C-alpha positions in Angstrom: -141.6 88.6 164.8 -137.8 89.2 164.8 -136.0 91.1 162.1 -133.2 89.3 160.3 -129.6 90.6 160.3 -130.1 91.4 156.6 -133.0 93.7 157.3 -131.2 95.2 160.3 -128.1 96.0 158.2 -130.2 97.4 155.4 -132.1 99.7 157.7 -129.1 100.8 159.7 -127.1 101.3 156.5 -129.7 103.5 154.9 -130.3 105.5 158.1 -126.5 106.1 158.4 -126.2 107.3 154.8 -129.3 109.5 155.1 -128.2 111.0 158.4 -124.9 112.1 157.0 -126.3 113.4 153.7 -125.7 117.0 154.6 -122.1 116.4 155.9 -120.8 114.3 153.1 -121.8 113.9 149.5 -121.1 110.1 149.4 -120.4 107.6 152.2 -118.0 104.8 151.5 -118.8 101.2 152.5 -115.8 100.9 154.8 -117.0 103.9 156.9 -120.5 102.6 157.2 -119.3 99.1 158.2 -116.9 100.5 160.8 -119.3 103.0 162.3 -122.1 100.5 162.5 -119.9 97.6 163.6 -121.1 95.3 160.9 -119.2 92.9 158.5 -118.1 94.9 155.5 -118.7 92.1 152.9 -122.2 91.3 154.1 -123.1 95.0 154.4 -121.8 95.5 150.8 -124.2 92.8 149.5 -127.1 94.3 151.4 -126.3 97.9 150.1 -126.2 96.6 146.5 -129.7 95.3 146.9 -130.8 98.7 148.1 -129.2 100.4 145.2 -130.8 97.9 142.8 -134.2 98.6 144.4 -133.7 102.4 144.1 -133.7 103.1 147.8 -130.2 104.7 147.6 -127.7 105.4 144.9 -124.0 104.6 144.6 -121.0 105.7 142.6 -117.9 103.7 142.0 -114.4 105.0 142.3 -112.1 106.6 144.8 -114.6 109.5 145.4 -117.6 107.2 145.2 -119.8 105.7 147.8 -123.5 105.6 148.7 -125.9 108.5 148.8 -129.6 109.2 149.2 -131.9 110.1 146.4 -135.1 112.1 146.3 -137.2 109.0 147.2 -135.0 107.5 149.9 -137.0 108.9 152.8 -140.4 107.8 151.3 -139.6 104.0 151.3 -141.5 102.1 154.0 -140.0 99.5 156.3 -142.3 96.9 154.7 -140.7 97.8 151.3 -137.3 97.4 152.8 -138.3 94.0 154.1 -139.4 93.1 150.6 -136.2 94.3 149.0 -134.2 92.1 151.4 -136.4 89.2 150.6 -138.2 88.8 153.9 -141.9 89.2 153.3 -142.6 85.5 153.9 -142.2 86.2 157.7 -145.9 87.2 157.7 -146.9 83.8 156.4 -144.8 81.6 158.7 -146.5 79.9 161.6 -145.5 81.4 164.9 -145.0 77.8 166.2 -143.3 76.8 163.0 -145.9 74.2 162.1 -145.7 73.4 158.4 -149.4 73.3 157.6 -150.7 76.2 159.7 -153.2 78.5 157.9 -156.7 79.8 158.5 -158.2 76.5 157.2 -155.9 74.4 159.4 -154.8 76.8 162.3 -152.2 75.9 164.9 -153.2 76.5 168.6 -152.0 80.1 168.5 -153.0 81.0 164.9 -156.1 83.1 165.7 -154.4 85.0 168.6 -151.4 85.8 166.5 -153.2 86.8 163.3 -154.4 90.2 164.6 -151.0 91.0 165.9 -149.5 90.0 162.6 -151.8 92.4 160.7 -151.0 95.2 163.1 -147.3 94.6 162.7 -147.6 94.6 158.9 -149.6 97.8 159.1 -147.0 99.4 161.3 -144.2 98.5 158.9 -146.3 99.7 155.9 -147.0 103.0 157.5 -143.5 103.8 158.8 -141.0 105.3 156.4 -137.3 105.8 156.5 -138.0 109.5 156.8 -140.1 108.9 159.9 -137.2 107.3 161.6 -134.9 110.1 160.7 -137.2 112.7 162.3 -136.2 111.4 165.7 -134.0 114.0 167.3 -131.6 111.8 169.2 -128.3 113.5 170.2 -126.2 110.4 169.4 -128.1 108.7 166.6 -125.1 106.7 165.3 -124.7 105.0 168.6 -128.4 104.1 168.6 -128.1 102.3 165.3 -124.7 100.6 166.1 -124.5 97.2 167.6 -122.0 98.3 170.2 
């Protein structure tokens, strides 16, 4: 399973905002896009979805920006995938056959099914807060594409 750009931008955006919560009250979209080397417009759409879902908050205006709330660190990666509209990944055939399911399995269905369950469990049990607990000296570089 490969994560989409949308999910990647969402996760990286939230991690960036959460990481800087003690240094800055609000982080503007331009800064996030520049520091993470992602397209501003696309990131803006992703961040709006996260605000709508309650993962982060935002305030408009010259002193506005994105900021974490009391629940930000509690959201799981699976929830983040749901908020970005990507939960169907767990139902797609690994070989991309249209009619693959347990009643009509593709040649790899049974081997992949246990991996798929473990992957889903990992995403459901890993929170944004868990990822922030990693004490990397250069965290921003680790979440940037460059």
